[in-house]
N, C-alpha and C positions, 0 to 999 in steps of 0.2 A: 717599762716593757708593754708593747701593744699586743693584745690577743684578739684573734678573730671570734666572731659570735658563734661560729660552728667549729667544734674541735677538729683539728687536723691530725691525721695519723701518718706513720711512715708508709703504710699501704696506700693511703690516698695520694701521697706524694708520688709514689712509684706509678700509680695508675694515671696520674696527671701526665707524666712524661711518656708513658706508654701510649696513651690515647692521642697525644699531640706530636708523636714522634715525626711523622711525615712533615707536618707544618713547621715544627721547630727547625728541622734540617733545611727546609725551604727558606725560612725567614732568617735564621741565624747562621746556617752552615755548620761546620764541624765544631766550632767553638761556641758553647752556650754561656758566654760571659761577656761583660763589658769590654769595650776598647778603651785605650788610654791615649788621648790626643795631647801629647806633650806640647806640640807646637800648633796644633789645630789644622795642619795641612796634610797629615798622614792619611794614607788609604785605610780602608777598614781592616785589611789584613795587617798592615803595619801597626795600627792602633791595637788590634787584638794581641799581636805578639809583643807589643810594648808593655801591656799589662803583665804578661807572663815574665818578661824580663825584670819588671819591678819585683815580682814575687821571688824570682831566682836571686836577685841581688839581696833582698831582705833575708832570705834563707841561706845565703852563701852557698848555693847549690853548685857543685862541680863534680868532676869524675870520681871523687872519693866518696860520694854520698849515696846512701840507701834512703830513698824518698817515698813517702806515702802521699798519694793524691786522693783526698776524701771527696766523694761525690764528683767523680771525674767526668760525668757526662759521656760524650762519645770518645773520650780518651785523647783528644787532640793536644791538650796541654801536656800530658805525660809523654806523648810522642815527640813533641817539640823539645822537651827537656832531655829526653833520652838521646835525641839526635844532636842537639846544639850544646848541651852541657855534659853529655856522656855519663849521666848519672844512672843509677839503677832505680827504676820506677815500679811501684806497686800501685795500681789504679783501681779504685773502689766505686763502681756505679751502683745506684740503688734500683734503677730501672732495667728490666730485662731487655727491653728494646735497645736501650743504649749499650748494654753489655754485648748483645749480639752484634750490633753495628761496629763496636770497637774491636771485637775479636776478628770480625770479617775483614777489617782493614788490612791486617797483616797476620794471617793465621799461623804462620811459621815462626813468628817472633816471640821470644820469651822476655823481651824488654821493650815496652812495659808488660807487666804481668797483670791481667785483668781478673778481678775477683768480684762476682756479683754478691752484694750484701748490704745490710744495714750497719753503718759504722758503729752505732751504739750497741750492737750485738756482736762485735768482731771477736775473733779468737786469736789475734796476734799476741805473741809473747811480749812481756814487759821489756822495754828498752830495745825494740827491734829496729828503730829508724833514727837516722841522723837528722832528717828533716820531715816534719809533718805539716802539710798545708791544705788549705781549702780555698777555692775561689767560688764564692756565692753558694755554698752548700750549708753553712752553719744556720742560715735562715730556715732551712727545712728540718732542722733537728727538733724532735719533740721534747727533748730534755737538754737544754743548752748547757747547764752546769756540767752534766755528764759528758757532753761533747768535749769540753775543755779538760775535764778530768782524764778522759781517755787519751786525748792528745798528749797530755803530760805523762801518762803511764807508758805510752809507746815510744817516747823519746829516750834516746841514750843520754846519759849525763853530758851536759854541754850542748845537747841537740837544740835545734831551732824550730819554732812554730811560727807559721805565717797564715793569716786569714784575710781575705777580702770580703767585705760584708755590706749588704744593704742595711742602713741604719735609720731609725726614726730620730727626729730632732729631740733634744732633751726634754723640752716642755711644750709639746704640740697643743695648739688650741683645739677646742671641742670640734670645730668644723673640720679641722685637718684629720682628726681621728675618724670622724663619722663618714666623711666623703672620700677620703684618700687612704689613710693608713690601715684602718680596719678592713675595708673592702680589698685592698691589695693583699693583705694577709689571707683573707678568706678565699678570694678568687685565685690567688697564686699558690695556694696550699702551703702557706707559711704558718706553722704552729704558734709562732710569735715573731715579733720584730723588736730587737733591742736598740738601745741608744749607745753612743760611744761609752757613756758612763756605765751602762749595764755590762758591756763587754769587758771593760777594764776591771770591774769588781769580780766578775766570774773568772777571769784569767788569774787575778791575784789569789782568789780563793782556791784555785786548782794547784797553786804552787809555782806557776810560771813567773819568771822574773825578767828584769830588763825590758819591760813592756814599752813599746813605742807605737805611735799612731800617726798616720798621715791622712788628712782629709783631702781626697782627690776628686770630690764631687764635680767640680767644674771641668775637670779633665776627662770625665767619663760620660757626662750626661748627654753628649751628642749621640751616644748609642741609641737612645730612645727616639730621637727625631728620625734616625735612620730606620729603626724598627717600625715606627708609625707609617713612614713612607712606604716601606716594603709591604707592610700588611695591607694598606689601602690599595696598592698596585696589584697585589696578589688576589684580593677579593674581586677586583674588576676582571682579572684575567683568568682566574682558576675557578671553574664551575664546581669542582669537588669541594673546594674550600667554602664556597658560598652555600652549598648544600649542608656542609657540616655546621656552619655558623647559624643557619636558620632551622636546623633540626632540633626540636625541643628535647629529644632524647640524647643529644650530644652533651654529656655532663660537663665537659671542659670548655664549651664554646665561649664562655665568658672571657676567656683569655684575651680575646681581641680588644675588649673594653679595658682590660687591666693594663694593656700597653699604654693607653692614653692616660690612665690614672697615674702611672709611674712617671710618664713624661711631665705631667702637671706637678706631681709631688717634688720632682727635682727643681722645677722652675719656680716653685713657691718656697723652696728650701724646707719643705716638710720632711723630705727624705735627704739623707746624706749617703755618701759612699766612702768607706774607709779601708785602709790597709793597716792591720796590726801585725807586729812582730814581737816575739818574746823568746826566752831561752830557759832551758832547764838547767838549774845550777849543778855544778860538779860538787858532789859531797865527799 
């Protein structure tokens, strides 16, 4: 497990996304997650939706499912699953800015249902959901074992858990930790970054079973070349972004540098990207 030199809290994670709300929507759009380029020729939208389809397939999400989306961002994934799979979605953002944007998207809709809060402090009843999933939010959890324990608690017997995660390689070199992985954690407000092996052990300890893993790093890393290009283009064109990046009081301005670190980490295989799925046994 990789830990940042500076301790990261849930409040710091929320503040990160609140502060960068305008720029994240400008650079990423509605979906704050990787795209999945199965063939390499897909548009950004097709690739983004392709990752959601992978999650839906792994979770067997359909119109019979009550689904929890942990760390839902702007709610776009939940809206997609509500529309295309006709599932019932509860979407849980940590950032108030993201929650407000998600609710404003369709204020009259009750599906998805958006609830602002920290997943590790949720008050959902045991066995509330057929499917619990997260796309790139486990990285922000201050207590990763509890994250998996809570997912297990909230699943109905026979329910499915899916998570897409940024992962550190199993045995990174000292230079990879010093120049890539530790700074990515610190600058990106990640309390820790686990490896595939770390995640497997935590999932097993929580009681999840039938665990599977897909390494899809090569299918998603194009995301960061696109983000680097968009960031460079935006810095040139957007005066307010330049002011933000050069203002020493902008506490999250380092995010621009982090994009290029992540791009490098994928290309050096210091970082991986994986999709885990598991099941709660029927007792």
